[in-house]
C-alpha positions in Angstrom: 93.0 76.1 79.1 95.8 78.7 77.5 94.1 76.7 73.9 90.3 77.0 74.5 90.7 80.7 76.2 92.8 81.8 73.3 90.2 80.2 70.5 87.2 81.8 72.7 89.3 85.3 73.1 89.8 85.4 68.9 86.0 84.1 68.7 85.6 87.1 71.2 87.5 89.4 68.4 85.3 92.5 68.7 85.2 92.8 71.5 89.0 92.3 72.2 89.7 95.2 69.3 87.4 98.0 71.2 89.4 97.0 74.2 92.8 97.6 72.0 91.7 100.4 69.5 90.6 102.6 72.7 93.8 102.3 75.1 95.3 103.8 71.3 93.3 106.1 70.3 93.2 108.0 74.1 97.2 106.5 74.5 99.5 106.5 71.6 97.6 107.9 69.2 96.8 110.8 70.7 100.7 111.3 72.3 101.5 110.8 68.4 99.1 113.9 67.2 99.8 116.6 70.3 103.7 115.6 69.6 103.9 116.8 66.2 104.3 120.7 65.2 102.1 122.9 66.1 98.8 120.5 66.5 98.4 121.0 70.4 97.7 124.6 69.5 93.9 123.1 68.2 92.1 123.0 71.1 89.7 120.2 69.9 92.9 117.7 70.0 93.3 118.8 73.3 90.3 118.3 74.3 90.7 114.8 73.1 92.7 114.0 75.0 91.7 115.2 78.1 88.4 113.1 77.3 90.8 110.1 76.6 92.2 110.6 80.2 88.8 111.9 82.1 87.1 109.0 80.6 90.0 106.2 80.0 89.6 104.5 83.1 85.2 103.9 83.3 85.8 103.3 79.5 88.1 100.8 79.9 86.3 99.0 82.3 83.3 98.9 80.3 85.2 97.4 77.4 86.8 95.4 79.7 83.8 93.8 81.4 81.7 93.8 78.0 84.7 91.3 76.4 83.9 89.1 80.1 80.0 88.8 79.9 80.0 87.8 76.1 82.8 84.9 77.5 80.5 83.8 80.1 77.5 83.8 77.2 79.6 81.9 74.6 80.9 79.3 77.4 77.6 78.9 79.1 75.8 78.9 75.9 73.4 82.2 78.3 70.5 83.3 75.9 68.0 85.8 76.8 64.7 86.8 75.9 65.2 90.4 74.6 67.7 92.7 74.1 66.3 94.4 77.5 66.7 91.6 80.1 70.7 91.6 78.1 71.1 94.5 78.9 70.2 94.2 82.5 71.9 91.2 82.9 75.4 92.9 82.0 74.3 96.3 84.1 74.4 93.7 87.1 77.6 91.9 86.5 79.2 95.0 85.6 78.2 96.6 89.2 79.3 93.1 90.5 83.0 93.2 88.4 83.0 96.6 90.1 82.5 95.2 93.6 84.5 92.9 93.6 87.3 94.7 91.8 87.6 97.3 94.9 87.4 94.4 97.2 90.4 93.0 95.5 92.6 95.8 95.4 91.7 96.7 99.0 95.5 96.2 100.6 96.7 99.0 97.3 94.0 101.2 98.7 94.5 101.1 102.5 98.1 101.7 101.8 97.8 104.4 99.1 95.4 106.2 102.0 97.8 105.4 104.9 100.7 106.8 102.7 98.9 110.0 101.7 98.1 111.0 105.1 101.8 110.3 106.3 104.7 112.3 106.1 107.9 110.8 104.8 111.0 112.0 106.7 113.6 112.0 104.1 116.8 112.2 106.6 115.0 109.3 109.0 115.5 106.7 106.6 116.6 106.3 102.3 113.1 107.0 101.3 113.4 105.6 98.2 114.6 102.2 99.3 111.7 102.2 101.6 109.1 103.4 99.0 109.7 101.1 96.6 110.4 98.2 99.0 106.8 99.0 100.4 105.5 99.0 97.1 107.0 95.7 96.1 106.0 93.9 98.8 102.0 95.4 99.3 101.6 94.7 95.2 102.7 90.8 95.4 100.3 90.6 98.7 97.6 92.6 96.8 97.6 90.0 93.8 97.5 87.5 96.5 94.5 89.1 97.9 93.2 89.3 94.7 93.4 86.0 93.5 92.1 84.8 97.1 88.9 87.2 96.3 88.5 85.9 93.3 88.7 82.3 94.2 86.2 82.5 96.8 83.7 85.1 94.9 84.4 85.0 90.9 81.9 82.8 90.1 79.3 84.7 91.1 79.7 87.3 87.9 79.3 83.5 85.9 75.6 83.5 88.2 74.8 87.1 87.6 75.4 86.4 83.5 73.5 82.6 83.8 70.6 84.0 85.8 70.8 87.5 86.3 69.7 87.6 90.0 72.6 88.0 93.0 73.3 85.7 95.2 76.7 86.2 97.5 75.7 83.5 100.1 75.8 80.9 97.2 78.9 82.0 95.2 80.7 81.9 98.5 79.7 78.3 98.6 81.0 77.4 95.7 83.8 79.8 96.3 84.9 77.3 99.2 84.1 74.3 97.6 86.3 74.9 94.3 88.7 77.3 96.3 92.0 75.0 95.3 90.8 74.5 91.6 90.1 77.9 90.9 93.1 79.5 93.1 95.5 77.1 91.5 94.5 78.1 87.6 94.8 81.1 88.2 97.8 81.0 89.2 99.1 78.7 86.3 96.8 80.7 84.2 96.1 84.2 84.2 99.3 84.3 86.3 101.6 83.4 83.8 100.1 85.4 81.2 100.5 88.9 83.5 104.2 87.8 84.0 105.4 86.8 80.8 103.5 90.2 79.6 105.7 92.5 81.5 108.7 90.1 79.7 107.7 91.4 77.3 106.9 95.1 77.9 110.2 94.8 79.3 112.2 93.1 76.1 110.4 96.0 74.3 111.5 98.9 76.7 114.8 97.7 77.7 116.9 95.4 74.7 115.3 97.5 72.1 114.8 101.5 73.0 117.9 101.5 75.8 119.7 99.5 73.3 119.5 101.6 69.8 119.0 105.2 72.1 115.4 105.8 70.7 113.2 108.5 71.7 109.7 107.9 71.6 109.4 111.1 70.3 110.6 109.0 66.6 108.8 107.1 63.6 110.7 104.2 65.2 110.1 105.2 68.7 107.0 105.5 68.6 106.3 102.2 66.2 107.8 100.1 69.0 105.6 101.6 71.5 102.2 100.9 69.8 103.3 97.4 69.1 104.0 97.0 72.5 100.7 98.7 73.5 98.8 95.9 71.1 100.0 93.1 72.4 99.8 94.0 76.0 96.4 94.9 76.0 95.6 91.7 73.7 97.4 89.4 76.5 95.0 91.7 79.2 92.2 90.6 77.0 93.0 87.2 76.9 94.1 87.3 81.0 90.5 88.4 81.5 88.9 85.6 79.3 90.8 82.9 80.7 89.6 83.8 83.7 85.7 84.1 83.3 87.2 80.2 81.5 88.1 79.1 84.6 84.7 80.5 86.8 82.6 79.1 84.4 84.7 75.9 85.1 83.9 76.1 88.3 80.4 77.3 88.5 79.5 74.5 86.1 81.2 72.1 88.6 79.0 73.0 91.6 76.2 74.4 90.4 72.7 71.9 91.5 70.1 73.6 92.0 67.5 74.0 88.9 67.5 77.7 88.8 71.0 77.9 88.5 71.4 76.5 85.5 72.2 78.1 82.6 
């Protein structure tokens, strides 16, 4: 699973590079430009930074879904009649991915809504400790809930890429029959990579930056940040491809209808 998905990630390097370069240009590089001398006085540079912040989430989402879509295409060896059919199928794929993302983050969104409308009395309980504890528990529950959602409905993404048809009921039936197959592999695959990414990021920030007292405005500090972000977004791409690989295997195992074959 690790080796196959890593090879697939490397084969999809153009889309991986798009994900990495986009985040670097509108993240690290944008910060570096605006932190140098009087460059922040140039409105065009400020506008580029604002554009990155405004378009960051939707553009990042589209680039990641492009990577996921073409991972499905490679795994299932999907062929398209023409360019327009490929675009239409990707559009449906992206809409389904957005819906699944919203559903998977439902606990966190509910928490944020309650947090926004609920006043906190700092005199009654330690606000910081309370918030940290709740965020930790909600975050862990959100990961588990997301794994549950994708274990039951993740093959719908593969089915859309393969056929262009949206069949939630069929995806749910596939999800029930392969639930533990998908859930356990999500835990020992992408789940472990998420932990690895967190450990690497902690190593960069704590082991290097804090140890030597490097400010992120320094050249060496920026280099550390650049390397860290590059590694993080490569692992993010690997996580995405590995997840698609798992969903594709579950789809192949459970697909029996002639019109759902690739």
